[in-house]
C-alpha positions, 0 to 999 in steps of 0.5 A: 219902824214896825216892819212887816217882818215884825207884823207877820211874827205878831200875827202868827203868835196872835192867831196861834193864841186865838185857838187856845182861847175859849173866849174868841173876840176879833176886836180884842185880838185887834187891840192885842195886835196894836198893843203888841206893836206899840210895845215894840215901838216902846223898845226902840225908845227904851234902847235909845234911852239906854245911851242917855242913861249910860252917859248920866251914870258916867257923869254921876261917877265923875261927880262922886270922885270930885267930891271924895275926901282926897280926890286925885288929879284925875278925879278933879280933871277927868276925861270929858269926852263921854260926858260932853258927847254931842250926839247924846246931848242932841238925842237928849234934847230931841223933841220926838224923844222927849215927847215920847218919854213924856207920853210913855214914861220909861226908866232904867232905874230898876236896872242900875246894876246892869247900867253900871256894869255895862259902863265899866265894860265900855270904859275898859274897852279899846273903843273907849280908849281910842275915843278918850285919847282924841285931842278934840273929837268932832261931832262925827267922832262922838256919833261914831263912838256910840255907833261902835259902842252900841254894836259891840256892847249892846247889840246881841247882849245876852244879859240885856236880852234877859232884862228886856224879856223880864221888863216886857213879854212882848220884847222877847222876839223883837230885840234883835230887829229893833236893835238894828233900827237903833243903829240905823238911827244913830248913823242918820243923826246930823248936827244940822237937824238939832232937836228936830232930828227925825226918829223912826215913826211907829209905822212907815205909813198907814198902809202897814197898819192896815196890812197888820189888821187885814192880815189878822182878819183874813187869817181868822175869818177865812180859816176854812178856805185856807185849811181846805187848801192845806189839807188837800196837799197833805194827803201823805200826812195825818192832818191832825198830827201836823204840828199846830204851829206849822198849820197856823204859819201856813194859814197866815201865809196863805192869807197874805198870798191870797189877800195882798196883790202887791206882795210877791208870792216868793217874798211871802213864802220866804218870810213864813219859811223863816218864821217856821225855822224860828218858831216851830220844829227843825223840819218845819221850814222844809215841810211848809215850803213844800205844802205852800209851794203846791198850793200856790202852783195849783192856784196859779193853774186855776187862775186864783193867783196872778202875781209872781 
């Protein structure tokens, strides 16, 4: 689940912090990198858990209404589609999901008001109305209800983003990416898999973990080489006046370009230009593109880079 896009962002942030810290310890930086990536993976489960919490909130609400002094007919016989949703029931019993929550406990209790208000919004929507009016929803209907609900009410929810930022500083930059992984997970659920339904692993394979650590190491340890290359192609600018984040992004980008033969240079360039647009100045993308392109072209002429 932790893709290379998330890794690149985390490494750029860590290398930036490295130069702000007087106590520089590479081993601590490694631990911080892996800890941050673990927290990104925790967010994936925290968002999966939100669907279970919303269902529990609905079930609790039904129970309160049933126990009123003078319950209405609707209170006594509520629509059970959401309470009996088979997708959420399968998620709740999923072995990987349950094991993760046992090993790394998490809860939405501190945000009960948000969960309640979000449930109100969902129940008043056309999405829920259409679902509740189905005579006998299938498993596919149950799953599709939550896919639509997640996309409409949870994905890119500003209030939720604020809550997640308060919950964990590591989640501030991960939310949108992780939410797309949750939607992919919902879509992949199948009743045939029961409680063994596969969830996304933290790393696709050991290669991504090694990529993360190697990128961090080379960005820091080969600083002199990369900064000399950058300096050589920034003669029109005062090197000391280049935005520090621009310098860090170029340093990490060159570490990737010169270290990982399997990653096309064009992919690396595009990814770091996008990072610059989000994390540095308005003109940083264009500036970084120009400098990195010049460094790459010269390196190819000197046969220091052979990949496309």
